[in-house]
VOBA-1610 file (N, C-alpha, C; in pm, whole numbers, padded with zeros to 5 digits, always signed):
BEGIN
Met+12376+12887+12384Met+12293+12746+12447Met+12334+12666+12451Lys+12329+12545+12623Lys+12407+12433+12576Lys+12268+12311+12557Ile+12242+12224+12496Ile+12145+12089+12496Ile+12218+11983+12460Leu+12159+11899+12587Leu+12178+11727+12540Leu+12093+11689+12467Ile+12143+11627+12432Ile+12043+11527+12278Ile+12039+11373+12281Asp+12002+11310+12372Asp+11994+11193+12364Asp+11955+11086+12285Ile+12013+11010+12189Ile+11976+10934+12158Ile+11957+10787+12205Ala+11805+10736+12171Ala+11740+10587+12224Ala+11764+10500+12100His+11792+10483+11956His+11724+10416+11914His+11787+10511+11758Pro+11870+10364+11687Pro+11893+10407+11531Pro+11889+10514+11445Ala+11668+10490+11447Ala+11685+10616+11365Ala+11681+10756+11455His+11684+10714+11512His+11682+10909+11654His+11845+10951+11588Val+11943+10874+11551Val+12100+10928+11493Val+12032+10989+11372Tyr+11983+10992+11270Tyr+11906+11013+11168Tyr+11827+11130+11158Gln+11742+11116+11257Gln+11646+11174+11290Gln+11720+11364+11325Phe+11781+11315+11423Phe+11882+11420+11512Phe+12008+11510+11437Lys+12055+11372+11291Lys+12208+11420+11325Lys+12220+11581+11222Asn+12107+11595+11109Asn+12105+11732+11028Asn+12132+11852+11120Thr+11992+11808+11257Thr+11975+11886+11373Thr+12120+11944+11457Ile+12152+11869+11454Ile+12311+11871+11565Ile+12426+11940+11447Gln+12366+11923+11390Gln+12487+11978+11251Gln+12461+12119+11250Ile+12349+12177+11219Ile+12336+12308+11224Ile+12378+12414+11347Leu+12289+12332+11512Leu+12259+12350+11586Leu+12436+12423+11648Arg+12522+12282+11608Arg+12634+12334+11630Arg+12715+12432+11539Ala+12660+12481+11467Ala+12739+12549+11321Ala+12660+12694+11379Lys+12574+12669+11459Lys+12515+12819+11490Lys+12595+12853+11667Gly+12645+12770+11702Gly+12732+12800+11823Gly+12670+12768+11939His+12570+12666+11906His+12546+12652+12010His+12643+12483+12052Glu+12635+12453+12206Glu+12736+12394+12237Glu+12606+12214+12256Ile+12624+12082+12210Ile+12562+12036+12181Ile+12646+11860+12277Leu+12549+11796+12366Leu+12614+11692+12460Leu+12549+11497+12355Ile+12573+11511+12320Ile+12494+11353+12241Ile+12511+11245+12365Thr+12421+11210+12397Thr+12418+11081+12497Thr+12356+10951+12423Ser+12396+10880+12442Ser+12317+10700+12350Ser+12367+10601+12425Arg+12275+10475+12386Arg+12258+10374+12435Arg+12265+10267+12312Asn+12370+10143+12358Asn+12399+10054+12308Asn+12299+09967+12246Lys+12213+10009+12104Lys+12093+09913+12089Lys+12096+09926+11947Glu+12084+09805+11873Glu+12130+09772+11762Glu+12271+09831+11681Ile+12225+09886+11579Ile+12354+09948+11557Ile+12360+10106+11587Thr+12318+10157+11682Thr+12292+10297+11731Thr+12454+10351+11732Leu+12526+10277+11822Leu+12669+10356+11828Leu+12783+10346+11645Asp+12738+10224+11568Asp+12805+10207+11447Asp+12715+10378+11405Leu+12615+10382+11415Leu+12573+10490+11325Leu+12649+10606+11349Leu+12619+10626+11467Leu+12719+10765+11526Leu+12850+10725+11500Asp+12907+10667+11469Asp+13085+10616+11455Asp+13060+10668+11338Lys+13017+10589+11240Lys+12996+10630+11098Lys+12991+10754+11057Phe+12882+10802+11095Phe+12839+10971+11123Phe+12983+11048+11158Gly+13077+11018+11257Gly+13154+11125+11321Gly+13072+11255+11438Met+12987+11136+11469Met+12939+11218+11560Met+12994+11183+11736Asp+13061+11224+11796Asp+13099+11217+11914Asp+12969+11211+12051Tyr+12958+11138+12131Tyr+12867+11109+12224Tyr+12931+10999+12338Val+12853+11024+12429Val+12895+10913+12591Val+12804+10824+12561Glu+12848+10677+12643Glu+12740+10615+12603Glu+12698+10580+12745Val+12560+10578+12749Val+12529+10625+12878Val+12411+10439+12913Gly+12436+10314+12836Gly+12386+10213+12894Gly+12335+10139+12728Ile+12297+09998+12806Ile+12222+09894+12659Ile+12142+09852+12700Tyr+12063+09800+12604Tyr+11923+09803+12545Tyr+11861+09655+12579Asn+11774+09637+12657Asn+11773+09481+12733Asn+11629+09492+12651Tyr+11564+09356+12602Tyr+11426+09349+12555Tyr+11346+09276+12712Ala+11436+09195+12785Ala+11346+09167+12883Ala+11334+09247+12973Pro+11145+09208+13040Pro+11095+09323+13122Pro+11155+09398+13223Leu+11217+09297+13353Leu+11266+09295+13417Leu+11393+09380+13399Arg+11480+09306+13308Arg+11602+09369+13300Arg+11593+09466+13238Lys+11487+09508+13142Lys+11443+09661+13115Lys+11448+09727+13225Gly+11383+09724+13285Gly+11364+09786+13420Gly+11483+09834+13530Ile+11577+09727+13512Ile+11682+09777+13615Ile+11820+09859+13527Glu+11772+09852+13383Glu+11882+09901+13305Glu+11786+10033+13303Met+11712+10093+13325Met+11617+10228+13325Met+11685+10278+13433Leu+11699+10231+13532Leu+11746+10299+13679Leu+11900+10309+13620Lys+11993+10238+13584Lys+12088+10275+13571Lys+12132+10393+13466Ile+12018+10359+13329Ile+12029+10481+13264Ile+12011+10611+13316Asp+11878+10625+13378Asp+11883+10742+13455Asp+11992+10796+13531Tyr+12023+10683+13659Tyr+12159+10737+13679Tyr+12239+10824+13640Lys+12325+10722+13494Lys+12446+10796+13439Lys+12412+10905+13383Leu+12269+10925+13309Leu+12219+11027+13261Leu+12236+11195+13331Tyr+12160+11137+13468Tyr+12135+11219+13556Tyr+12271+11295+13614His+12409+11250+13640His+12539+11298+13679His+12604+11329+13553Leu+12582+11277+13428Leu+12608+11346+13312Leu+12574+11491+13266Ala+12423+11479+13314Ala+12343+11604+13299Ala+12406+11719+13399Arg+12409+11702+13550Arg+12440+11745+13611Arg+12562+11873+13591Arg+12689+11753+13538Arg+12811+11796+13476Arg+12809+11937+13369Phe+12739+11861+13269Phe+12721+11930+13134Phe+12624+12068+13174Asn+12474+12057+13282Asn+12422+12172+13272Asn+12346+12225+13195Pro+12300+12153+13110Pro+12225+12226+12997Pro+12111+12289+13034Asp+12076+12412+12890Asp+11956+12474+12894Asp+11876+12399+12831Leu+11870+12276+12789Leu+11785+12242+12746Leu+11788+12047+12733Leu+11683+11936+12702Leu+11719+11831+12699Leu+11588+11800+12577Ile+11668+11711+12485Ile+11566+11665+12381Ile+11572+11491+12364Gly+11496+11444+12322Gly+11528+11303+12275Gly+11380+11257+12212Gly+11387+11175+12140Gly+11287+11129+12029Gly+11176+10995+12099Val+11106+10924+12042Val+11008+10850+12084Val+11045+10755+12205Gly+10970+10772+12288Gly+10976+10670+12385Gly+11061+10682+12474Asn+11139+10784+12505Asn+11268+10878+12578Asn+11201+10890+12729Val+11185+10820+12759Val+11143+10849+12915Val+11310+10885+13012Tyr+11389+10851+12973Tyr+11505+10940+13061Tyr+11560+11077+13018Val+11555+11153+12914Val+11530+11279+12893Val+11428+11344+12974Ala+11343+11276+12967Ala+11220+11301+13048Ala+11245+11302+13196His+11312+11221+13280His+11336+11223+13373His+11429+11296+13432Val+11518+11318+13383Val+11652+11394+13387Val+11617+11527+13417Ser+11520+11560+13310Ser+11502+11689+13301Ser+11451+11742+13376Ala+11381+11680+13449Ala+11255+11716+13607Ala+11344+11716+13684Leu+11434+11622+13735Leu+11503+11589+13842Leu+11619+11713+13880Ile+11661+11808+13757Ile+11769+11906+13717Ile+11725+12010+13721Lys+11544+12049+13674Lys+11517+12147+13650Lys+11535+12201+13569Lys+11532+12137+13396Lys+11564+12222+13304Lys+11454+12171+13239Pro+11459+12226+13125Pro+11282+12211+13051Pro+11323+12075+12890Ser+11271+12011+12887Ser+11297+11888+12801Ser+11138+11914+12671Ile+11222+11897+12541Ile+11147+11881+12449Ile+11163+11682+12402Leu+11032+11664+12415Leu+11019+11511+12305Leu+10965+11487+12198Phe+11000+11413+12102Phe+10926+11449+11971Phe+10934+11281+11998Asn+10776+11258+11930Asn+10674+11122+11939Asn+10598+11148+11793Asp+10592+11033+11771Asp+10526+10981+11686Asp+10452+10816+11671Thr+10456+10770+11751Thr+10401+10628+11811Thr+10272+10651+11915Glu+10177+10639+11870Glu+10020+10623+11970Glu+09993+10516+12073His+10100+10457+12018His+10019+10291+12111His+10195+10279+12213Gly+10259+10347+12242Gly+10349+10364+12328Gly+10315+10376+12434Thr+10176+10301+12508Thr+10139+10354+12617Thr+10239+10405+12735Leu+10307+10275+12755Leu+10354+10290+12875Leu+10518+10386+12863Gln+10573+10375+12797Gln+10649+10474+12756Gln+10593+10631+12782Asn+10485+10693+12680Asn+10421+10785+12724Asn+10408+10791+12827Leu+10349+10716+12961Leu+10261+10750+13095Leu+10361+10751+13115Leu+10525+10688+13134Leu+10649+10699+13210Leu+10704+10898+13180Ser+10745+10909+13047Ser+10772+11027+13007Ser+10687+11164+12978Phe+10583+11159+12925Phe+10495+11298+12877Phe+10452+11388+12979Pro+10425+11314+13137Pro+10417+11418+13248Pro+10575+11488+13295Phe+10662+11423+13272Phe+10743+11527+13289Phe+10849+11655+13186Ala+10812+11625+13063Ala+10794+11688+12990Ala+10776+11801+12915Lys+10840+11897+12873Lys+10780+12049+12879Lys+10681+12085+12762Ala+10762+12014+12637Ala+10697+11998+12530Ala+10685+11875+12407Ile+10586+11834+12416Ile+10557+11721+12292Ile+10536+11792+12126Cys+10644+11738+12034Cys+10586+11757+11933Cys+10537+11682+11851Val+10492+11591+11795Val+10470+11514+11712Val+10367+11587+11568Pro+10353+11502+11459Pro+10290+11498+11344Pro+10189+11532+11341Ser+10156+11619+11246Ser+09967+11666+11231Ser+09870+11531+11255Cys+09950+11417+11158Cys+09862+11323+11138Cys+09833+11245+11296Tyr+09907+11270+11346Tyr+09888+11186+11512Tyr+09760+11198+11555Lys+09735+11068+11637Lys+09643+11050+11645Lys+09496+11084+11783Lys+09607+11123+11897Lys+09551+11176+11991Lys+09596+11282+12053Ser+09528+11326+12168Ser+09534+11434+12169Ser+09607+11479+12275Leu+09747+11537+12321Leu+09791+11538+12437Leu+09785+11669+12503Gly+09709+11748+12482Gly+09679+11873+12611Gly+09799+12030+12510Lys+09785+12092+12643Lys+09854+12213+12610Lys+10066+12166+12615Lys+10112+12044+12618Lys+10251+12024+12607Lys+10263+11990+12481Glu+10133+11966+12371Glu+10142+11916+12227Glu+10162+12010+12163Val+10287+11994+12024Val+10327+12122+11956Val+10324+12041+11851Arg+10249+12054+11684Arg+10204+12000+11592Arg+10289+12058+11482Tyr+10288+11959+11415Tyr+10381+12016+11275Tyr+10358+11910+11149Asn+10354+12001+11038Asn+10287+11925+10939Asn+10379+11853+10829Gly+10462+11735+10915Gly+10533+11657+10851Gly+10588+11505+10907Tyr+10715+11445+10918Tyr+10689+11314+10947Tyr+10853+11276+10979His+10927+11227+11116His+11007+11196+11138His+11113+11189+11033Glu+11075+11147+10936Glu+11193+11040+10829Glu+11188+11196+10747Leu+11135+11289+10749Leu+11142+11421+10647Leu+11252+11530+10738Ala+11314+11491+10840Ala+11459+11554+10925Ala+11550+11496+10835Tyr+11550+11373+10746Tyr+11694+11325+10682Tyr+11664+11273+10555Leu+11552+11272+10504Leu+11506+11173+10356Leu+11442+11345+10283His+11417+11449+10322His+11415+11571+10268His+11505+11580+10160Pro+11431+11632+10029Pro+11549+11650+09919Pro+11681+11795+09986Asn+11593+11883+10101Asn+11729+11972+10157Asn+11828+11859+10181Tyr+11841+11801+10208Tyr+11950+11653+10244Tyr+12021+11580+10277Phe+11849+11486+10153Phe+11926+11344+10073Phe+11932+11346+09940Lys+12014+11289+09921Lys+12033+11302+09751Lys+12101+11131+09728Pro+12030+11064+09684Pro+12039+10912+09619Pro+12183+10903+09560Asn+12224+10752+09595Asn+12316+10744+09535Asn+12319+10626+09482Pro+12335+10589+09329Pro+12322+10485+09269Pro+12431+10379+09323Ala+12578+10419+09367Ala+12640+10289+09363Ala+12635+10231+09484Val+12541+10242+09521Val+12481+10093+09570Val+12433+09966+09579Leu+12374+10025+09448Leu+12308+09921+09374Leu+12446+09826+09325His+12530+09901+09249His+12645+09802+09219His+12714+09754+09296Glu+12699+09757+09442Glu+12758+09688+09522Glu+12693+09550+09546Ile+12566+09530+09509Ile+12499+09415+09520Ile+12489+09352+09386Gly+12558+09437+09282Gly+12525+09332+09128Gly+12442+09391+09087Leu+12319+09518+09109Leu+12223+09523+09027Leu+12213+09630+08921Ser+12175+09685+08875Ser+12185+09807+08783Ser+12065+09902+08798Gly+12006+10010+08742Gly+11949+10079+08800Gly+11765+10070+08736Asp+11817+09954+08643Asp+11662+09912+08597Asp+11610+09739+08616Asp+11695+09710+08735Asp+11682+09521+08795Asp+11542+09559+08911Pro+11489+09523+08940Pro+11365+09492+08977Pro+11416+09456+09137Phe+11367+09504+09260Phe+11438+09444+09392Phe+11354+09463+09480Ile+11284+09352+09585Ile+11213+09379+09663Ile+11250+09372+09814Val+11260+09499+09916Val+11331+09481+10033Val+11174+09433+10106Leu+11234+09339+10249Leu+11194+09273+10318Leu+11211+09341+10436Arg+11152+09350+10527Arg+11196+09408+10670Arg+11116+09374+10757Phe+11196+09290+10839Phe+11145+09190+10995Phe+11241+09262+11099Val+11081+09317+11217Val+11120+09349+11342Val+11126+09266+11452Ser+11169+09294+11579Ser+11209+09203+11686Ser+11075+09178+11759Trp+10984+09293+11757Trp+10857+09270+11886Trp+10926+09275+11990Gly+11026+09351+12038Gly+11100+09325+12158Gly+10993+09478+12263Ala+10966+09547+12185Ala+10903+09676+12276Ala+10805+09651+12326Ser+10822+09722+12481Ser+10733+09662+12541Ser+10558+09706+12497His+10568+09809+12438His+10422+09812+12353His+10349+09678+12258Asp+10494+09585+12238Asp+10432+09500+12138Asp+10426+09339+12187Ile+10458+09377+12346Ile+10393+09215+12416Ile+10277+09181+12345Gly+10290+09046+12349Gly+10143+08947+12298Gly+10158+08959+12146His+10244+09010+12113His+10214+09053+11925His+10322+08964+11866Lys+10341+08930+11716Lys+10449+08887+11661Lys+10456+08934+11513Gly+10342+08992+11434Gly+10378+09015+11351Gly+10333+08899+11272Leu+10422+08903+11128Leu+10463+08816+11051Leu+10515+08710+11089Thr+10391+08535+11062Thr+10441+08438+11085Thr+10575+08399+10985Leu+10691+08284+11102Leu+10769+08232+10966Leu+10697+08185+10840Glu+10603+08111+10823Glu+10527+08062+10725Glu+10533+08189+10641Asp+10438+08261+10663Asp+10431+08424+10612Asp+10514+08467+10505Lys+10629+08458+10602Lys+10759+08533+10524Lys+10819+08452+10406Arg+10800+08302+10438Arg+10858+08204+10367Arg+10777+08226+10239Asn+10651+08242+10302Asn+10555+08272+10164Asn+10572+08396+10067Ala+10582+08511+10111Ala+10621+08619+10093Ala+10765+08600+09944Val+10865+08531+10063Val+10983+08515+09954Val+10958+08441+09878Lys+10926+08334+09855Lys+10893+08261+09749Lys+10832+08298+09593Ala+10723+08391+09658Ala+10652+08486+09572Ala+10692+08599+09522Leu+10723+08683+09575Leu+10810+08807+09560Leu+10914+08766+09507Glu+10971+08740+09500Glu+11152+08678+09412Glu+11085+08617+09249Lys+10950+08606+09233Lys+10940+08606+09128Lys+10946+08728+09023Tyr+10932+08868+09071Tyr+10909+08943+09027Tyr+11032+09065+09034Gly+11162+08984+09095Gly+11338+09078+09120Gly+11389+09000+09231Arg+11498+09053+09271Arg+11574+09012+09375Arg+11511+09099+09496Val+11502+08941+09599Val+11458+08983+09713Val+11545+08976+09836Leu+11552+09111+09902Leu+11679+09100+09978Leu+11605+09142+10113Ile+11701+09053+10236Ile+11609+09107+10360Ile+11745+09194+10473Thr+11639+09273+10561Thr+11697+09342+10639Thr+11617+09293+10778Ser+11695+09219+10890Ser+11588+09191+11003Ser+11644+09238+11120Glu+11599+09248+11220Glu+11657+09334+11382Glu+11672+09152+11437Thr+11628+09078+11463Thr+11662+08933+11457Thr+11704+08850+11386Pro+11792+08702+11431Pro+11864+08674+11319Pro+11730+08570+11266Leu+11807+08583+11140Leu+11723+08474+11037Leu+11712+08356+11025Pro+11661+08278+10978Pro+11673+08118+10969Pro+11751+08106+10857Ser+11812+07990+10884Ser+11942+07939+10806Ser+11889+07997+10616Asp+11736+07959+10592Asp+11780+07868+10430Asp+11727+08105+10378Phe+11722+08197+10514Phe+11735+08352+10442Phe+11812+08403+10389Glu+11947+08345+10496Glu+12056+08403+10457Glu+12110+08457+10381Lys+12085+08386+10268Lys+12104+08415+10119Lys+12081+08550+10057Tyr+11935+08587+10115Tyr+11878+08712+10061Tyr+11962+08821+10173Arg+11993+08786+10270Arg+12048+08887+10370Arg+12108+09053+10299Ile+12059+09136+10324Ile+12137+09243+10273Ile+12267+09314+10359Lys+12356+09291+10232Lys+12525+09297+10300Lys+12579+09438+10257Val+12489+09535+10250Val+12562+09695+10248Val+12588+09745+10395Ser+12614+09879+10454Ser+12663+09940+10530Ser+12531+10023+10541Pro+12485+10013+10714Pro+12373+10075+10735Pro+12327+10187+10715Glu+12453+10343+10671Glu+12403+10422+10647Glu+12394+10442+10481Lys+12437+10349+10446Lys+12316+10328+10239Lys+12223+10280+10262Val+12165+10230+10346Val+12016+10122+10327Val+11899+10248+10246His+11960+10388+10299His+11810+10466+10253His+11855+10490+10077Asp+11966+10527+10022Asp+11972+10475+09885Asp+11921+10346+09871Leu+11910+10257+09929Leu+11869+10097+09830Leu+11727+10133+09890Leu+11674+10245+09950Leu+11514+10243+09971Leu+11491+10299+09875Tyr+11507+10413+09803Tyr+11500+10472+09676Tyr+11521+10444+09581Tyr+11562+10307+09542Tyr+11600+10287+09388Tyr+11495+10135+09392Ala+11413+10066+09539Ala+11390+09992+09604Ala+11244+09985+09493Thr+11240+09864+09433Thr+11064+09826+09333Thr+10950+09869+09432Leu+10999+09761+09570Leu+10889+09755+09677Leu+10921+09752+09825Leu+10888+09756+09911Leu+10928+09720+10082Leu+10791+09646+10133Tyr+10840+09516+10149Tyr+10714+09434+10213Tyr+10802+09386+10364Gly+10653+09453+10507Gly+10733+09433+10625Gly+10665+09497+10747Glu+10733+09496+10859Glu+10720+09507+10970Glu+10733+09628+11070Ser+10809+09737+11002Ser+10865+09857+11012Ser+10778+10010+11043Ala+10727+10021+11058Ala+10652+10160+11076Ala+10789+10270+10994Thr+10863+10275+11072Thr+10968+10354+11067Thr+11047+10371+10878Met+11085+10250+10880Met+11142+10205+10700Met+10954+10229+10605Ala+10878+10184+10643Ala+10754+10210+10559Ala+10742+10347+10525Ser+10754+10497+10601Ser+10781+10589+10637Ser+10861+10644+10519Glu+10967+10558+10564Glu+11150+10638+10462Glu+11062+10575+10354Cys+11028+10501+10333Cys+10999+10490+10159Cys+10917+10565+10112Ala+10776+10546+10199Ala+10687+10679+10119Ala+10777+10803+10105Val+10822+10884+10227Val+10902+11015+10130Val+10984+10996+10066Leu+11061+10829+09955Leu+11117+10862+09902Leu+11073+10813+09788Gly+10939+10771+09760Gly+10894+10734+09656Gly+10851+10597+09621Thr+10912+10536+09696Thr+10921+10406+09733Thr+10737+10349+09784His+10683+10262+09691His+10582+10217+09751His+10606+10105+09883Ala+10530+10077+09994Ala+10563+09971+10106Ala+10399+09952+10132Ile+10457+09802+10193Ile+10370+09712+10277Ile+10389+09729+10411Phe+10310+09764+10525Phe+10348+09787+10649Phe+10249+09662+10709Cys+10281+09565+10789Cys+10214+09491+10854Cys+10253+09501+11031Asp+10117+09549+11081Asp+10166+09601+11188Asp+09987+09605+11316Tyr+09970+09532+11381Tyr+09871+09488+11455Tyr+09805+09689+11517Ala+09931+09746+11522Ala+09813+09885+11595Ala+09858+10007+11458Gly+09943+09980+11360Gly+09946+10079+11268Gly+09967+10234+11347Arg+10013+10309+11242Arg+10064+10469+11332Arg+09983+10552+11227Gly+09958+10630+11335Gly+09904+10762+11226Gly+09954+10839+11122Tyr+10110+10824+11144Tyr+10150+10871+11003Tyr+10154+10784+10888Thr+10173+10610+10924Thr+10108+10545+10808Thr+10005+10515+10756Asp+09914+10577+10827Asp+09766+10569+10814Asp+09774+10706+10655Glu+09813+10790+10721Glu+09804+10940+10618Glu+09861+10889+10499Glu+09946+10821+10469Glu+10043+10816+10390Glu+10020+10724+10322Glu+09906+10624+10374Glu+09800+10552+10246Glu+09715+10606+10217Glu+09593+10690+10279Glu+09509+10765+10263Glu+09530+10869+10187Lys+09576+10942+10218Lys+09657+11049+10098Lys+09746+11047+10013Tyr+09873+10940+10011Tyr+09943+10972+09950Tyr+09938+10861+09831Gly+09908+10708+09932Gly+09848+10582+09834Gly+09998+10549+09780Leu+10127+10558+09950Leu+10243+10518+09917Leu+10294+10429+10014Val+10148+10394+10113Val+10181+10254+10273Val+10064+10242+10202Tyr+10036+10097+10280Tyr+09945+09958+10209Tyr+09931+09905+10361Asn+09881+09954+10502Asn+09897+09900+10584Asn+09765+09753+10619Phe+09853+09674+10723Phe+09727+09542+10763Phe+09783+09537+10835Lys+09659+09536+10964Lys+09612+09563+11092Lys+09593+09462+11130Asn+09526+09306+11137Asn+09466+09187+11126Asn+09537+09104+11130Glu+09599+09031+11285Glu+09706+08934+11287Glu+09703+08800+11209Thr+09539+08821+11204Thr+09501+08656+11151Thr+09545+08683+10982Thr+09461+08746+10960Thr+09449+08732+10840Thr+09583+08830+10733Met+09687+08958+10856Met+09788+09011+10742Met+09850+08952+10637Gly+09939+08864+10662Gly+10032+08782+10574Gly+09950+08747+10450Lys+09833+08666+10428Lys+09792+08669+10271Lys+09723+08803+10246Glu+09709+08882+10355Glu+09684+08989+10288Glu+09747+09085+10217Ser+09863+09128+10279Ser+09954+09179+10269Ser+10008+09147+10119Leu+10034+08978+10136Leu+10128+08950+09991Leu+10005+08972+09876Glu+09907+08960+09869Glu+09791+08976+09753Glu+09803+09127+09677Lys+09834+09243+09819Lys+09851+09316+09753Lys+09965+09373+09712Ala+10069+09292+09843Ala+10223+09341+09701Ala+10201+09312+09567Leu+10183+09162+09544Leu+10180+09096+09387Leu+10116+09221+09340Glu+10018+09228+09372Glu+09908+09360+09338Glu+10007+09446+09248Leu+10041+09534+09320Leu+10105+09630+09292Leu+10245+09646+09201Leu+10331+09497+09225Leu+10382+09436+09166Leu+10407+09402+08984Glu+10230+09388+08975Glu+10167+09371+08840Glu+10208+09521+08737Asn+10208+09625+08827Asn+10215+09742+08753Asn+10349+09788+08706Pro+10355+09761+08593Pro+10477+09813+08531Pro+10561+09935+08528Asn+10425+10063+08593Asn+10494+10202+08589Asn+10486+10202+08757Leu+10488+10143+08832Leu+10486+10131+09017Leu+10549+10220+09027Lys+10750+10225+09023Lys+10815+10337+09045Lys+10788+10509+08990Lys+10757+10491+08867Lys+10728+10626+08825Lys+10573+10675+08917Asp+10518+10567+08940Asp+10348+10609+09004Asp+10415+10706+09134Gly+10576+10597+09227Gly+10585+10647+09372Gly+10616+10726+09370Met+10726+10803+09270Met+10790+10919+09225Met+10685+11047+09193Arg+10603+11021+09107Arg+10458+11153+09147Arg+10395+11147+09235Lys+10342+11056+09291Lys+10327+11043+09475Lys+10417+11164+09569Arg+10536+11085+09543Arg+10661+11185+09647Arg+10606+11290+09587Lys+10583+11366+09508Lys+10606+11521+09453Lys+10501+11588+09536Val+10403+11533+09547Val+10283+11591+09577Val+10305+11596+09746Leu+10354+11453+09827Leu+10405+11443+09933Leu+10472+11558+09969Leu+10579+11554+09918Leu+10729+11692+09964Leu+10672+11833+09941Lys+10518+11862+09866Lys+10497+12004+09823Lys+10393+12001+09981Asp+10333+11891+10010Asp+10271+11915+10139Asp+10341+11947+10260Lys+10440+11901+10293Lys+10516+11880+10383Lys+10650+11974+10398Ile+10640+12000+10539Ile+10790+12089+10588Ile+10898+12034+10555Asp+11016+12092+10555Asp+11092+12027+10622Asp+11162+12014+10784Val+11139+11956+10812Val+11104+11868+10960Val+11264+11921+11048Thr+11358+11926+10983Thr+11512+11954+11065Thr+11462+12116+11100Lys+11411+12191+10974Lys+11425+12354+11008Lys+11309+12366+11099Phe+11201+12294+11099Phe+11091+12294+11198Phe+11200+12291+11389Ile+11296+12183+11353Ile+11318+12170+11496Ile+11424+12271+11548Val+11502+12325+11425Val+11600+12430+11488Val+11514+12541+11529Asp+11413+12552+11445Asp+11352+12664+11465Asp+11293+12693+11589Phe+11214+12557+11644Phe+11125+12520+11753Phe+11238+12528+11850Val+11341+12462+11838Val+11457+12465+11945Val+11513+12609+12017Glu+11531+12656+11900Glu+11618+12816+11915Glu+11466+12887+12006Thr+11386+12896+11961Thr+11225+12984+11959Thr+11168+13005+12098Tyr+11220+12817+12103Tyr+11116+12766+12292Tyr+11221+12856+12401Tyr+11346+12806+12342Tyr+11454+12877+12466Tyr+11443+13018+12467Ser+11426+13091+12389Ser+11419+13206+12393Ser+11357+13247+12431
//
């Protein structure tokens, strides 16, 4: 089978990495296309994954619209030459859906973000199947395929991920040293217009309070204020999951990173006005993520919860215990994707 997989975001590199390796090992021909968004191309290069670049990511609405047309055009001509039997895309991937309809070939989208209204409106009508976690809070009708897992279990399931403690030595830590990772996002997605998450004051308050409990490390999609630079994480991107595994706590605005921490057994504080079905479940069912959605109070309330968690001397042990319950409940998502792709086309 010939399959085109379009990568639109750094998280999608991880989501489909193992799937691509397995499908190729089974004899399927894979064409990877990608956009230059943040560290996406760097990750593809790091993992030795061949790809064709089809555009860049723009945050400005007008430029984003123009770039969408350019990417559709490039992807359409690539797809016509490659002539895939099937096209696959991740969250918010309107390009795969559009091009699949134009070349009259089926497409499968993998989505877990309920509030991506515009992206969903532009993509769902053209896709043949939309795979979502069982905790997804919207009904998508006949195209919907639910599975009992999270996207993050496609690459952080124990079948694929083994933490490497060497990352700690790179930043001058030992296995017993507490540290807190802070993650700030750009708020540049179409569904984030009008929202800004944690304020700069919230972030400064968090740094000041959290560093009393351990070393503070910051990762950010946007440039950091000069007083935050000394906290910036200085390990290569592909090692961040090792860091999250050993972290005492995650505090920030990234749903993906909060869920990554949950499946790794690290408690996470997640601040976002919209929330997600999967982070809600990771709080309600497993107690590994704590969601704060009120933009007026999230800074104060989320920090209070973070400090409460850090007062627990058994926080890491509790997280690993909860992780065992989660992993027992959930499936190997890469195996699901491979099986579904092969079954779907056959």
